[in-house]
N, C-alpha and C positions, 0 to 999 in steps of 0.2 A: 552681105553688111557693111555698116559700115561703123567705123568709131568714132568716140566721143569725145574728146580729153577737152576739160574745163578747167578755167586757173581765173586767177584776178581775187581770189575771195580774200578773207579777214576782217582783223576787227577794224572800225571805226566810230565815232564821235555819232551822236543824234545830229542829225542837220548835214553830213557829212556825204562823199560819194564816194563809189565804190566802179567801176566797170571790171566784168566779165567777160572772158573770152573764150570762144569752142573749139577748137581743131578737129575738122574731121578726115578721115581719112578711109579708105578701103572701096567707093564709089564715086562717082560723078556729085559732087556736092551740090552742085544743078538742080538735079533730081531731087531735093528735098528739101519737106516743108521743114523750118526749125519753129521749134520752142523752147520755154524754158518754163520751166516746175521750181517751186520749194515746196519744203517741208521743216515744220518746226517738231521738235519733240512733242511728241503728246499728240498732235493734229495731223487731219491728213493731208496728204498729198494737194498744193494747191498750183493750176495753173498762174502762169505771171503773163506769158505774154509769147505771141507767137509772129514767125514774117513769111511769107509767102517767098516761092522760089526764084522768084525775080526781086525779091525787099518792096515790091510797089506796093502791096495790102502787107496791113500790121495790126495785131489784134490785143488789147490789152484788160485785165482782170480790173473790175474798179478800183480796186485797193492800191491798183500804182498807176493809176493811168496821172497823167500831167506828171511824174516822177519820175518814170522808167520812159527806156528808150532800145528799142531793139534795132539793131543795124546787120546788115552781113556784105560779105567780099566774098561774092564766088570766085574770084581768081585767084584769093590766099585757102579757100575754101574755110571760113571763119565767119562766123556770129558772133556776138557781143552785147551783151545788157550794160548798159549804162543805168545806174541806178541815184538819184538824186536826191536827196531832202529826206534821207536814210529817218528808220526810227525805230523804235524798237520792237514793234510786229513784222520788222522787215525781218531780224532774226532767224536764219532757214541753213539748213541746207539746200542749194540752189545745184539743178541739175538741167544740162541743155539734152535736148529731145530733138527727134528727127523720123519724118515719114516719109517714104517716098511717092511722090504725086506725079504720075510720069505725063498725065492727062491736062497738066494746064500747070504753069508758071506762073501767075498772080490769086490763086485761090490760099485759102486756108482751110484748118482740120479744125472737124470737130475736138476738143480736150481728150476723148478718147481713143483716138488713133495714131498716139506716136508710140513705135516699137521698139526703137532705137534712144537709149541712156546712155550722159555718159556715168563716170564714177560722183561725180556730185562734187559742189565743195561750198566748205563753209561763210556764211558771214554772216557778224557776228555786230551789234549795232548796241553799244552803251548809251542808256539814257541819260 
């Protein structure tokens, strides 16, 4: 099992930026497709984006395309979520997720195939 710890959440004014980080331990980081999800109070958990093991492929929810960027540094077992042009609908608890995919370094996964989750970090955007 891989352990995931998010950091970087906080409060920001609308239009501002935050950079979330997720550090993984317990298993080789490069085996895992990494993803970000978020959940606002009273709403369903929402897929934000993902990045392939190699970093060559990414996928984003339509709601964040052009504003959020996922990156990873396999040498440091870390994935980042750069969030720009934040607005109130981005307010949520953000979760780092991981799923082992030994068969493909450049592949992504369906949204429901992430088995490992961090504890979450709160992002609050003021209007």
